[in-house]
N, C-alpha and C positions, 0 to 999 in steps of 0.2 A: 686308564680301568684300574678301580681299586680292588685288589685282593684282602680278604680279611686274614686277621692274622690267627683264626681259630680253624680257619679254612682246615687245614691239614688233619686237623682233631676232630670234626664232626661225627667220623663212622666210628671212634671212640665217644664220644660225649653221647651220642643217639643209645649204643648200647646201653653205654651208665645208665641214660635217664627211663629205659626201658625197663631194665631192669630194678631199678628203684619205683617204679612205677607198678611193679611184678609184686613187690616187696608190700609196698604199703596195702594194696588192693590183699593182699595173703593175710596179712593184718588185719580186715577189713572184716576178710571171711569170715575169721577165729571169732572174731567179736560177733560173730552175725550169726555165726551156728552158736555159741554157748547161750546166747541171748535166745534163738527158737527152740533148743532143748529145755532151756528154763521156761519157758514160756507152757510147754506144751507139758512138764511135769507139772506145773501150777495150776492146767486146766486139768487135768486128769485126777489129781488130788482132789481138788473143788467138784470135780462131778463124783468123784466117789463119795465125799462129803454130804454130798445134795447141793451145794452152794453156786454149782454153773450158772450162768447166763448161756451158755452155747449147749444146744443140744444135740450130739453128733453121735451115730456108732459107727465103729469100723468092725466089720464082721470076720473080716480075715487083711492085719495089716503088713502081711507079706505081700500079697498078692495087692494090694492099692501103691507101695512101695517100688514092687517092680513096675509097676504100670505107668506111674510117674519117673522108676529111670528110664526106661523103656521110651518116653515121650519125650522127654529132653534129650536120649541122645540122637533121636528121630528129629529134633528141632535144631541141634547147638552140635551135634557129630560133624560137620565137615568145617564149624569154625575151630572146637576143639583141633584137629586136626592141624591146622594153619597158623597156631600160635605160635610166638617167636621161643625158641628153648630160654630164653632169658629170662624173661617174661614169665615165664613155668615158672623154671628155677625159684625167683625171686618171690612167687607165689606160694611154695613150697618153705623157703624160709622163711617167710613171713607166717604159716603158719605153724609153722617148727619153733620158732622163737618168740613168736606172740605172746 
């Protein structure tokens, strides 16, 4: 029976990979959020100028965001509660330092 020389370090390597995965995910989230914000600003500016191809109206944006947040929490709440702490820490550092 052959024992790998890395076997004693598997928990540490797994923890490091989970942290790096969260870090990369956080960087992607930050870039994605910036893209969404810029897209929304461009659409709002274009609609104000009358150049928009997308016609929409939001009677009460706070209520709309509240509905979206409630739906996301309803669907993904248990999943968020079960994330490993290193992954979440990696996400926060990725968003903060990205």
